[in-house]
N, C-alpha and C positions, 0 to 999 in steps of 0.2 A: 474625413476618412481617417480611420484609426491606423497608426503607424504599424508596419509589419514588425513583429518581434518573435524571437524564439523562446522568450520567457513564458512559461506556463503559469507558474505560481510565485508570488513574491510577498514576503512578510517584512514590513518596515516598522521596527520599534514596537512590536506587538507585546502587550501585557494582558494578563488575565488575573483579576482580583475578585475574590468572593468575600462576602460578609459572614462572619461566624455568628453563632447564636448570641454571644455576649456583646455583639456589635463591633468587635475588632475586625480589621481587614487582613486577609491572608493573601499574599502575593504568590500565585501559583506559577505564572510565567512572567519573566522580567526582561523587557527589551529585546525580544527575539527578532533577529534579522536572518532571513533565509531566502534564497532564490533557486528555483529549479527550472531547467529548460528542456527542450525537446531532446529525448534520448538519455537524459540524466538518470543515474541510479545513485541515490543518496541514502546512507544509513544513519539512523539516530539511535544511539545506545544510551541507556540510563537504567538505574535501579528502580525498584518500586517506590512510588512517592516522589519521583523526580519531576513529574508533570507531563509524562508521555501521553497519557490518555487525554488530558486537556489540550495538548498540542495537536493530537490527532483530530479531535473535534473541530479545531480551528482550521486545520489543513483541509479537512473534508467539508468545510462550510456548514457544519452542524451547529456551530456556535459563533458568536461575535466576540471580538476582543474588547477589553475594557478601554484600551487606548492603542494607538498605532493603526496601521492600515494593512489590508490584505488585498492583493491584486491578482485577478485570474485572467489570463490572456491579455494582460495589460490594462484591464478595466478594474477600477476600484469596486470592491464588494460592499463598501461601507454603507452605501445608501440603497442597496438592493432590497426590494421587498422580500418577505418570507417566501412568497410564491416564486419569485425570480431566483432566489437562492436554491430552492428545492429543484427548480427546473435545471439550473446549471449543474448542480450536484448529480442529479439523476442522469443527465446526458453526458457529462464530461468527467465524472469521478467514479472510479471502480474501487471497491473495498474487498480486501481479503483478510480474514481473521484466523486466529488460532483454531477455533472450532469451525468445522466445515459449514454448519448451518444449512445443510441440504434439506429440501422439503421432503418429508416422509410421504410415502405412497405415490411418489412421482419418479419417473425414470430420470437417468442422467440427462437425456435430451430435454425432457420437460423442465428440469431445473435450469438448464442453460437458456431455454426459450423464455423463461419468466420475465427477465428485464425487458425483452422485446415486446411484451404485451402492452407496455406503456410507451412504446415508440410510435412513430408516425411514418407515413409514406412507405418507401421501399423497405425500410428496416422492419416495419410491421408486416407487410405482405410477404416478405421473404424470410420471415423469422425462423422457420424450421431449417431452411437451407443454410442460413447464417450460423445457426446453432450447431448444425452438423459439421460445418467447415471449421468452427472453433474447436469442437471436440477432436477433430482430426489433427489440428495444430498441436494439441496437448497430448496426442498419442492415444486417444480414447474413442476414436470413431467406431471401433468394433464393440464398445460397451455402451453405445447410445441408448439401447433399450433396457439396460440393466437398472435394477433398483439400488438405491444407495447402500442398503444393508448387505448387498452381495459384493460390494467393492472394498478393496483394501483402503487403509488410511491414506496412503499416497495417491491412490486413484480418486478418492473422495476429494482430496485437496486440489487435484488437477481439474476435477469438475467445477469446484468452486472458483478456480482461476479462470476457466473458460466462461463461467457465468459473469465474472467481474469484467472480462475483456470483450464480451460479445457485442457491446454497443460502440466499441472503439473509443474508450475514454482517453482524454488527454492526460489525466493524472491517475496513477494507481497507488493506493495506500495499503501497504501490507503490514498488519499489526500482529507481531509474533507469528508469522505464517507457518513456521515449522514446529511450533511448541507442542503439538500433539503427535509428532512423528519421530521415529528413531533417526539417528544421525545420518545414516546412509540415505534413507528415503528423503529426509529433509534436504540433503545436499542436492539430490536429483531434482526435487521440486523447485528449489531456489534457482538452480541453473536454468531450468525450463522457464521460470517466471522472468528471469533476467533476459533471456534470449527472446521470448515472445514480446516483452515490453519494448526492447530495443528495436526489433523489426517493425513494430507498429508505430514507432516514433513517440511513444508515450514517455512521460517522466515517471519514475518509480521511486517511492520513498518507503524504505523498510524501517519500521520501528521495532526495536528488540532489546533484550537484555543480554543476548548471546553474541559474543564477538565473532564466533564462527559463522553465524548468519550474516553479520555485518560485513564480513570479509569480501563478499561478492560485490559490494557496492564500489563505485569509483570515487566517491567523496564520502567522508565520514564526519559525523558530529557527535558530541557528547552533551546530554542534557543533565544538568546537576542543579538541584534546588531552583529550578525554573530558569536557569541561565544556559543558553545554547552556545557551545563553543566548537569551532572547527578543529579537527584532529589531523595533524600531519601524517600520523601513522597509527595503526592499531596496536594494542598490546597492553599488558598490565600497567606499565609505566605511564602510558598516555591516559589510561582510564583512571589511574589513581587506585588507591586501596579501597574501592567502593564495594561493600558487600552487596550481593544481589546481582552482580554482573559476572557472568561466566566468561572468563577470558583465557586466551592463550596468546603467546607472542607470535607464533607462526601457525596459521590455520592449516589443518590437514589437507593433503592433496585432494582428498575426496570432495572438498568443498569448492574446488576451482571450476570455472564454467566449462572447461573442456571435458569434465567428467560426465556431462549429460549424455545419455544414450543417443546414438545417431538418429534413431527413429523419432526422438522427441525434439531434437534441435533442427527444426525446419526453417 
């Protein structure tokens, strides 16, 4: 019997190395250690070229490390077959990206239903009801029959959040989730995402170059040249003079969780 654990994802000494055309080896990630548990919200900040995309692929079980180990729900993924990795990712990992990636020609409801078409049992047979409930949770039940092009940017991102969460993932990976939104809308969307993830007991990892977005997390990390380091505090001094990281010492009040509209924070 597997031991009960609150740990959802753990990386132990993970490295990722690629071979260049000239045969030289390039270390993209170097000895990454990270653990996230039920209800965690972790931010990872880093400039372009720091290894964020490579790390995201490993966190989401889209790639395998060169060395080190990745554990999901206490089980090593090292020896999992491609099919088992795909099944684990599809069932337990939700992705949210900068671009909304909604399916054109399909309503908000149909977009949220899509992941449930690959589910089984009750999730499959109750797919429309589950999708409607999730749209309600993100404050868009009244726009269920709307087409993506009739929705604002913030509404489209909320549909994308509903789609990512509808199967009840254990881990949510948000990659620059507010990059296509203005500051105020982005703050509302992040507060909503943080609230819904916490209520569902999922772990949330936000990967960003924007310290304002990172401010909502409860634990913070910096990725620099493939090395992941914990940050005791956010701010220019902690991040260093790294171009490509938008930083402020004190995040604006609009980015605090309490700023989420009451109808969204259920």
